[in-house]
One Martini backbone bead per residue (centre of mass of N, CA, C, O) as a GRO file, in nm:
protein
  373
    1MET     BB    1  10.180   8.884  12.315
    2LYS     BB    2   9.940   8.709  12.415
    3ALA     BB    3  10.054   8.651  12.696
    4ALA     BB    4  10.060   8.948  12.787
    5GLN     BB    5   9.758   9.009  12.753
    6VAL     BB    6   9.652   8.795  12.945
    7PHE     BB    7   9.798   8.897  13.195
    8ALA     BB    8   9.670   9.186  13.196
    9GLN     BB    9   9.362   9.092  13.205
   10THR     BB   10   9.397   8.905  13.484
   11ASN     BB   11   9.470   9.177  13.610
   12ASN     BB   12   9.483   9.452  13.818
   13LEU     BB   13   9.542   9.767  13.665
   14ASP     BB   14   9.496   9.959  13.927
   15LYS     BB   15   9.743   9.899  14.034
   16GLU     BB   16  10.043   9.931  14.112
   17MET     BB   17  10.323   9.913  13.925
   18ASP     BB   18  10.500   9.754  14.122
   19GLU     BB   19  10.318   9.504  14.139
   20CYS     BB   20  10.330   9.433  13.841
   21ILE     BB   21  10.637   9.395  13.823
   22GLU     BB   22  10.655   9.164  14.025
   23LYS     BB   23  10.487   8.967  13.859
   24LEU     BB   24  10.672   8.967  13.612
   25LYS     BB   25  10.922   8.854  13.753
   26GLY     BB   26  10.783   8.575  13.821
   27LEU     BB   27  10.793   8.480  13.506
   28GLU     BB   28  11.081   8.498  13.375
   29TRP     BB   29  11.125   8.664  13.093
   30GLY     BB   30  11.274   8.922  13.080
   31ASN     BB   31  11.359   9.243  12.976
   32SER     BB   32  11.385   9.155  12.648
   33ASP     BB   33  11.116   9.042  12.635
   34PRO     BB   34  10.837   9.104  12.449
   35LYS     BB   35  10.629   9.030  12.671
   36TYR     BB   36  10.735   9.222  12.887
   37ILE     BB   37  10.708   9.489  12.726
   38THR     BB   38  10.406   9.469  12.665
   39ALA     BB   39  10.307   9.461  12.957
   40LEU     BB   40  10.416   9.736  13.035
   41MET     BB   41  10.246   9.899  12.836
   42LEU     BB   42   9.968   9.812  12.942
   43PHE     BB   43  10.003   9.911  13.232
   44ALA     BB   44  10.089  10.205  13.176
   45GLU     BB   45   9.844  10.312  13.021
   46ASN     BB   46   9.646  10.282  13.267
   47ALA     BB   47   9.843  10.441  13.487
   48GLY     BB   48   9.993  10.694  13.331
   49TYR     BB   49  10.241  10.584  13.181
   50ILE     BB   50  10.570  10.600  13.049
   51TRP     BB   51  10.841  10.492  12.830
   52ILE     BB   52  11.196  10.526  12.852
   53ARG     BB   53  11.462  10.495  12.634
   54LYS     BB   54  11.790  10.399  12.779
   55LYS     BB   55  11.967  10.245  12.599
   56LYS     BB   56  11.907   9.924  12.757
   57SER     BB   57  11.676  10.070  12.904
   58ILE     BB   58  11.365  10.107  13.096
   59GLU     BB   59  11.191  10.396  13.200
   60ARG     BB   60  10.976  10.536  13.449
   61VAL     BB   61  10.711  10.779  13.388
   62LYS     BB   62  10.514  11.027  13.404
   63ALA     BB   63  10.360  11.175  13.150
   64ASN     BB   64  10.337  11.475  13.287
   65GLU     BB   65  10.672  11.448  13.364
   66SER     BB   66  10.783  11.447  13.093
   67GLU     BB   67  11.077  11.558  12.886
   68GLU     BB   68  10.990  11.439  12.631
   69THR     BB   69  10.992  11.497  12.318
   70GLY     BB   70  10.857  11.458  12.015
   71HIS     BB   71  11.123  11.370  11.888
   72ALA     BB   72  11.200  11.149  12.096
   73TYR     BB   73  10.945  10.983  12.069
   74ARG     BB   74  10.973  10.921  11.765
   75GLN     BB   75  11.250  10.783  11.787
   76ASP     BB   76  11.151  10.554  11.976
   77LEU     BB   77  10.950  10.429  11.776
   78ILE     BB   78  11.149  10.371  11.535
   79HIS     BB   79  11.411  10.247  11.727
   80GLY     BB   80  11.261  10.070  11.905
   81CYS     BB   81  10.998   9.904  11.985
   82PRO     BB   82  10.788   9.753  11.762
   83ILE     BB   83  10.536   9.725  11.942
   84GLN     BB   84  10.505  10.021  12.021
   85CYS     BB   85  10.471  10.134  11.738
   86PHE     BB   86  10.215   9.973  11.666
   87ASP     BB   87  10.036  10.061  11.908
   88MET     BB   88  10.059  10.383  11.849
   89MET     BB   89  10.039  10.376  11.497
   90ARG     BB   90   9.951  10.108  11.336
   91LEU     BB   91  10.257  10.072  11.245
   92SER     BB   92  10.527   9.991  11.117
   93GLN     BB   93  10.839  10.101  11.088
   94ASP     BB   94  10.861  10.063  10.780
   95ALA     BB   95  10.593  10.200  10.700
   96PHE     BB   96  10.655  10.479  10.819
   97VAL     BB   97  10.910  10.545  10.656
   98LEU     BB   98  10.783  10.514  10.373
   99LEU     BB   99  10.565  10.728  10.409
  100CYS     BB  100  10.749  10.973  10.463
  101ASN     BB  101  10.917  10.948  10.203
  102HIS     BB  102  10.683  10.987  10.007
  103PHE     BB  103  10.614  11.281  10.098
  104THR     BB  104  10.897  11.405  10.055
  105GLN     BB  105  10.950  11.336   9.752
  106ARG     BB  106  10.666  11.496   9.671
  107ASN     BB  107  10.634  11.760   9.850
  108TRP     BB  108  10.386  11.750  10.068
  109LEU     BB  109  10.611  11.770  10.291
  110GLN     BB  110  10.769  11.988  10.535
  111ARG     BB  111  11.004  12.116  10.716
  112SER     BB  112  11.023  12.291  10.990
  113ARG     BB  113  11.184  12.461  11.230
  114THR     BB  114  11.065  12.240  11.473
  115ILE     BB  115  10.934  12.023  11.261
  116SER     BB  116  10.915  11.727  11.132
  117VAL     BB  117  10.774  11.510  10.921
  118GLU     BB  118  10.760  11.273  11.123
  119GLU     BB  119  10.612  11.430  11.351
  120LYS     BB  120  10.364  11.510  11.193
  121MET     BB  121  10.276  11.218  11.130
  122THR     BB  122  10.252  11.124  11.423
  123ILE     BB  123  10.030  11.318  11.507
  124PHE     BB  124   9.820  11.230  11.301
  125LEU     BB  125   9.810  10.925  11.379
  126HIS     BB  126   9.717  10.966  11.670
  127VAL     BB  127   9.442  11.081  11.602
  128ILE     BB  128   9.326  10.853  11.395
  129GLU     BB  129   9.417  10.583  11.570
  130HIS     BB  130   9.288  10.706  11.870
  131ASN     BB  131   9.092  10.942  11.880
  132GLU     BB  132   9.238  11.208  11.955
  133ARG     BB  133   9.276  11.490  12.108
  134PHE     BB  134   9.463  11.771  12.100
  135ARG     BB  135   9.521  11.787  12.405
  136ALA     BB  136   9.650  11.504  12.434
  137VAL     BB  137   9.874  11.546  12.219
  138LYS     BB  138  10.012  11.787  12.353
  139GLU     BB  139  10.128  11.625  12.597
  140ARG     BB  140  10.304  11.428  12.429
  141PHE     BB  141  10.464  11.670  12.236
  142HIS     BB  142  10.502  11.960  12.351
  143HIS     BB  143  10.267  12.138  12.225
  144SER     BB  144  10.056  12.335  12.105
  145ILE     BB  145   9.741  12.336  11.995
  146GLN     BB  146   9.801  12.502  11.742
  147MET     BB  147  10.026  12.310  11.636
  148ILE     BB  148   9.858  12.055  11.618
  149HIS     BB  149   9.647  12.169  11.426
  150GLN     BB  150   9.844  12.239  11.197
  151CYS     BB  151   9.962  11.956  11.148
  152PHE     BB  152   9.705  11.802  11.089
  153HIS     BB  153   9.607  11.979  10.840
  154GLU     BB  154   9.860  11.946  10.671
  155VAL     BB  155   9.845  11.636  10.640
  156LEU     BB  156   9.554  11.615  10.537
  157LYS     BB  157   9.608  11.769  10.274
  158ALA     BB  158   9.830  11.572  10.172
  159MET     BB  159   9.640  11.319  10.165
  160MET     BB  160   9.484  11.406   9.907
  161CYS     BB  161   9.719  11.357   9.716
  162PHE     BB  162   9.767  11.065   9.795
  163ALA     BB  163   9.482  10.956   9.720
  164ARG     BB  164   9.496  11.013   9.408
  165GLU     BB  165   9.723  10.788   9.381
  166ILE     BB  166   9.606  10.527   9.569
  167ILE     BB  167   9.294  10.575   9.486
  168VAL     BB  168   9.208  10.327   9.257
  169PRO     BB  169   9.096  10.157   9.018
  170THR     BB  170   9.079   9.841   8.921
  171SER     BB  171   9.184   9.625   8.705
  172SER     BB  172   9.183   9.325   8.545
  173ASN     BB  173   9.502   9.355   8.622
  174THR     BB  174   9.552   9.317   8.914
  175THR     BB  175   9.698   9.269   9.185
  176ARG     BB  176   9.860   9.014   9.361
  177ASN     BB  177   9.665   9.056   9.625
  178THR     BB  178   9.442   8.963   9.429
  179SER     BB  179   9.240   8.724   9.383
  180GLU     BB  180   9.076   8.539   9.154
  181ARG     BB  181   8.811   8.515   9.316
  182HIS     BB  182   8.771   8.812   9.368
  183ARG     BB  183   8.742   8.894   9.071
  184TRP     BB  184   8.501   8.713   9.011
  185LEU     BB  185   8.303   8.843   9.216
  186LYS     BB  186   8.309   9.130   9.091
  187ASN     BB  187   8.174   9.028   8.823
  188ILE     BB  188   7.908   8.919   8.950
  189PHE     BB  189   7.905   9.211   9.133
  190PRO     BB  190   7.925   9.510   8.978
  191GLY     BB  191   7.717   9.690   9.180
  192ALA     BB  192   7.882   9.667   9.434
  193LEU     BB  193   7.963   9.875   9.720
  194GLY     BB  194   7.894   9.666   9.957
  195ALA     BB  195   7.840   9.600  10.294
  196LEU     BB  196   7.618   9.674  10.540
  197ASP     BB  197   7.765   9.520  10.763
  198GLY     BB  198   8.044   9.687  10.912
  199THR     BB  199   8.100   9.931  10.671
  200LEU     BB  200   8.007  10.168  10.808
  201VAL     BB  201   8.065  10.516  10.865
  202HIS     BB  202   8.093  10.738  11.096
  203ALA     BB  203   7.883  11.041  11.109
  204VAL     BB  204   7.841  11.401  11.129
  205VAL     BB  205   7.529  11.522  11.010
  206PRO     BB  206   7.339  11.746  10.912
  207VAL     BB  207   7.006  11.731  10.885
  208ASP     BB  208   6.981  11.903  10.605
  209GLU     BB  209   7.204  11.671  10.463
  210GLN     BB  210   7.117  11.362  10.482
  211THR     BB  211   6.954  11.286  10.222
  212ARG     BB  212   7.196  11.301  10.005
  213TYR     BB  213   7.330  11.015  10.141
  214ARG     BB  214   7.105  10.782  10.053
  215GLY     BB  215   7.204  10.727   9.789
  216ARG     BB  216   7.324  10.467   9.530
  217GLY     BB  217   7.246  10.454   9.251
  218LYS     BB  218   7.245  10.320   8.958
  219ASP     BB  219   7.287   9.979   8.986
  220LYS     BB  220   7.329   9.999   9.296
  221TYR     BB  221   7.457   9.803   9.584
  222TYR     BB  222   7.406   9.620   9.877
  223LEU     BB  223   7.509   9.371  10.075
  224CYS     BB  224   7.274   9.161  10.246
  225ASP     BB  225   7.063   9.027  10.454
  226ALA     BB  226   6.743   8.869  10.511
  227ALA     BB  227   6.635   9.116  10.691
  228TYR     BB  228   6.622   9.238  10.414
  229THR     BB  229   6.509   9.381  10.144
  230ASN     BB  230   6.482   9.304   9.806
  231THR     BB  231   6.601   9.606   9.675
  232HIS     BB  232   6.676   9.905   9.613
  233GLY     BB  233   7.021   9.887   9.707
  234PHE     BB  234   6.941   9.573   9.806
  235MET     BB  235   7.109   9.259   9.829
  236ALA     BB  236   6.968   8.956   9.893
  237PRO     BB  237   6.924   8.652   9.986
  238TYR     BB  238   6.797   8.354   9.992
  239ARG     BB  239   6.556   8.205  10.155
  240ASN     BB  240   6.569   7.900  10.295
  241THR     BB  241   6.890   7.891  10.241
  242ARG     BB  242   7.190   7.835  10.219
  243TYR     BB  243   7.484   8.046  10.363
  244TRP     BB  244   7.692   7.936  10.516
  245LEU     BB  245   8.013   7.859  10.454
  246ALA     BB  246   8.028   7.589  10.616
  247ASP     BB  247   7.798   7.438  10.455
  248PHE     BB  248   7.994   7.419  10.182
  249ARG     BB  249   8.227   7.224  10.277
  250ARG     BB  250   8.054   6.952  10.259
  251ASN     BB  251   7.839   7.082  10.045
  252ARG     BB  252   7.775   7.170   9.750
  253ALA     BB  253   7.633   7.367   9.537
  254LEU     BB  254   7.334   7.323   9.330
  255THR     BB  255   7.149   7.540   9.313
  256LYS     BB  256   7.098   7.860   9.219
  257GLU     BB  257   7.045   7.962   9.508
  258GLU     BB  258   7.301   7.843   9.639
  259ARG     BB  259   7.505   7.978   9.450
  260PHE     BB  260   7.431   8.260   9.519
  261ASN     BB  261   7.473   8.249   9.828
  262HIS     BB  262   7.770   8.171   9.819
  263ALA     BB  263   7.875   8.420   9.665
  264HIS     BB  264   7.756   8.632   9.856
  265ALA     BB  265   7.910   8.538  10.114
  266GLN     BB  266   8.198   8.568  10.003
  267PHE     BB  267   8.187   8.873   9.938
  268ARG     BB  268   8.112   8.972  10.217
  269ASN     BB  269   8.362   8.858  10.357
  270ILE     BB  270   8.571   9.030  10.208
  271ILE     BB  271   8.458   9.309  10.280
  272GLU     BB  272   8.455   9.275  10.597
  273ARG     BB  273   8.758   9.229  10.624
  274ALA     BB  274   8.855   9.497  10.507
  275TYR     BB  275   8.697   9.673  10.717
  276GLY     BB  276   8.809   9.544  10.971
  277VAL     BB  277   9.107   9.637  10.939
  278LEU     BB  278   9.048   9.938  10.909
  279LYS     BB  279   8.900   9.977  11.193
  280THR     BB  280   9.131   9.865  11.366
  281ARG     BB  281   9.340  10.082  11.283
  282PHE     BB  282   9.082  10.306  11.277
  283PRO     BB  283   8.877  10.401  11.533
  284ILE     BB  284   8.755  10.671  11.419
  285LEU     BB  285   8.542  10.517  11.229
  286LYS     BB  286   8.343  10.445  11.477
  287CYS     BB  287   8.393  10.754  11.626
  288VAL     BB  288   8.374  11.049  11.530
  289ALA     BB  289   8.454  11.350  11.560
  290PRO     BB  290   8.309  11.686  11.558
  291TYR     BB  291   8.382  11.768  11.283
  292PRO     BB  292   8.372  11.891  11.009
  293PHE     BB  293   8.255  11.727  10.741
  294THR     BB  294   8.506  11.762  10.556
  295VAL     BB  295   8.700  11.637  10.764
  296GLN     BB  296   8.569  11.364  10.791
  297ARG     BB  297   8.603  11.285  10.497
  298ASP     BB  298   8.921  11.311  10.488
  299ILE     BB  299   8.981  11.098  10.702
  300VAL     BB  300   8.872  10.857  10.547
  301ILE     BB  301   9.059  10.889  10.303
  302ALA     BB  302   9.325  10.862  10.462
  303CYS     BB  303   9.281  10.578  10.572
  304VAL     BB  304   9.259  10.437  10.294
  305ALA     BB  305   9.535  10.523  10.186
  306VAL     BB  306   9.712  10.380  10.395
  307HIS     BB  307   9.594  10.102  10.351
  308ASN     BB  308   9.676  10.083  10.045
  309PHE     BB  309   9.979  10.125  10.077
  310ILE     BB  310  10.042   9.866  10.232
  311LYS     BB  311   9.920   9.675  10.016
  312LYS     BB  312  10.065   9.765   9.753
  313TYR     BB  313  10.372   9.727   9.894
  314ASP     BB  314  10.381   9.467  10.066
  315ILE     BB  315  10.369   9.516  10.371
  316GLN     BB  316  10.439   9.405  10.664
  317ASP     BB  317  10.131   9.307  10.848
  318ASP     BB  318   9.950   9.205  11.116
  319LEU     BB  319   9.658   9.271  11.040
  320PHE     BB  320   9.647   9.132  10.767
  321THR     BB  321   9.734   8.855  10.864
  322ASN     BB  322   9.503   8.801  11.068
  323PHE     BB  323   9.262   8.835  10.862
  324GLU     BB  324   9.362   8.612  10.659
  325GLN     BB  325   9.374   8.369  10.876
  326ASN     BB  326   9.084   8.490  10.997
  327ALA     BB  327   8.796   8.424  10.904
  328ILE     BB  328   8.490   8.573  10.880
  329ALA     BB  329   8.187   8.505  10.981
  330THR     BB  330   7.889   8.497  10.841
  331PRO     BB  331   7.592   8.564  10.913
  332ASN     BB  332   7.299   8.445  10.974
  333VAL     BB  333   6.988   8.455  10.750
  334GLU     BB  334   6.774   8.303  10.874
  335GLY     BB  335   6.526   8.468  10.863
  336GLY     BB  336   6.369   8.739  10.897
  337GLY     BB  337   6.196   8.973  10.808
  338SER     BB  338   6.009   9.174  10.557
  339GLU     BB  339   5.831   9.262  10.315
  340GLY     BB  340   5.850   9.615  10.294
  341GLN     BB  341   6.048   9.719  10.471
  342ASN     BB  342   6.230   9.936  10.637
  343ILE     BB  343   6.513  10.143  10.511
  344GLN     BB  344   6.638  10.397  10.658
  345GLY     BB  345   6.328  10.522  10.631
  346LEU     BB  346   6.281  10.358  10.358
  347GLU     BB  347   6.024  10.273  10.115
  348TRP     BB  348   5.981  10.029   9.879
  349GLY     BB  349   5.830   9.924   9.614
  350SER     BB  350   5.738   9.674   9.396
  351GLU     BB  351   5.924   9.758   9.161
  352ALA     BB  352   6.194   9.745   9.315
  353VAL     BB  353   6.170   9.449   9.399
  354GLU     BB  354   6.146   9.329   9.113
  355ASN     BB  355   6.415   9.429   8.996
  356MET     BB  356   6.602   9.282   9.206
  357THR     BB  357   6.490   8.998   9.158
  358THR     BB  358   6.580   8.983   8.863
  359LEU     BB  359   6.882   9.024   8.910
  360ARG     BB  360   6.922   8.781   9.094
  361TYR     BB  361   6.827   8.569   8.887
  362GLN     BB  362   7.045   8.626   8.674
  363ILE     BB  363   7.287   8.553   8.851
  364ALA     BB  364   7.197   8.264   8.927
  365THR     BB  365   7.183   8.158   8.632
  366GLN     BB  366   7.477   8.213   8.561
  367LEU     BB  367   7.602   8.027   8.778
  368LEU     BB  368   7.469   7.765   8.674
  369SER     BB  369   7.577   7.770   8.375
  370ASN     BB  370   7.893   7.811   8.457
  371GLY     BB  371   7.969   7.737   8.728
  372SER     BB  372   8.059   7.745   9.029
  373ARG     BB  373   8.356   7.776   9.250
   0.00000   0.00000   0.00000
């Protein structure tokens, strides 16, 4: 997979497909080699081609000249090359089948006269996982824009039932996928809503409604770096104190400030990794289309529900594996920022700063007395 990506990136993908195929032949990978197939997909996507699997061969046609129906395309994704399925739907073939069966068994989706549950789900996933407009999806599935619109909103509505089942608070005896250290950190920072950098989801909100979404709730806060003021809704680490996770691999935390910073950095790292895999799977979360705000909200909920489904049922998934094996380094927070600075256009007074400073001190003292892990 990586070799194919490197090859695609180092060649001029604007050249004719025939030239690209000749270069591939020179590598002697073989037609059935996954690297060869992946490279074909990468070249084809840029050049406006799609690949049709026929028996044991793969034939090339222009996307807008393809007679492949949405049903045939979906069949090819499920039963064809696993890499193509993951690239196009950001789900493994097993995960996709389990997801469709889940919706069918609970009667959240039904087959219509011309479109199966699986094709409806494929249409929906294409929109949210590639941030594609209905017109582009129409060309892929050979349905009218009205039908694409209908399928998308039918699945989105069903996703809200799915979300009520799959997005639930974790108990003290949480799933086996959550480590003991993760649970410990959640207990240390019980009011943490998330980490400020990299975890916010883009949304298009009418100006007259924006103020209502700026509140964080009583005793709730985001973990942020030292460039932000330690104040109501924002818990920052101690400044001029070690913070990088790598710094603690050589020498353990000693003072209460270092122990607080170490725990703060670890929890931020866990949160940012979780959001990292979520946004990698669903690029629409980085720049949502200008749907009505309620639709934007439901799209975010649907993305989290699918994400939780894969994790809950311990489905083998390359994205989870990659993010778990490659820990994301938390940014350095030394220096920067000034007390009383504006945060998202709001400035908090001395009382708010003092309250959060007291809370931070209490957590740091607790870590020192209990002994951080």
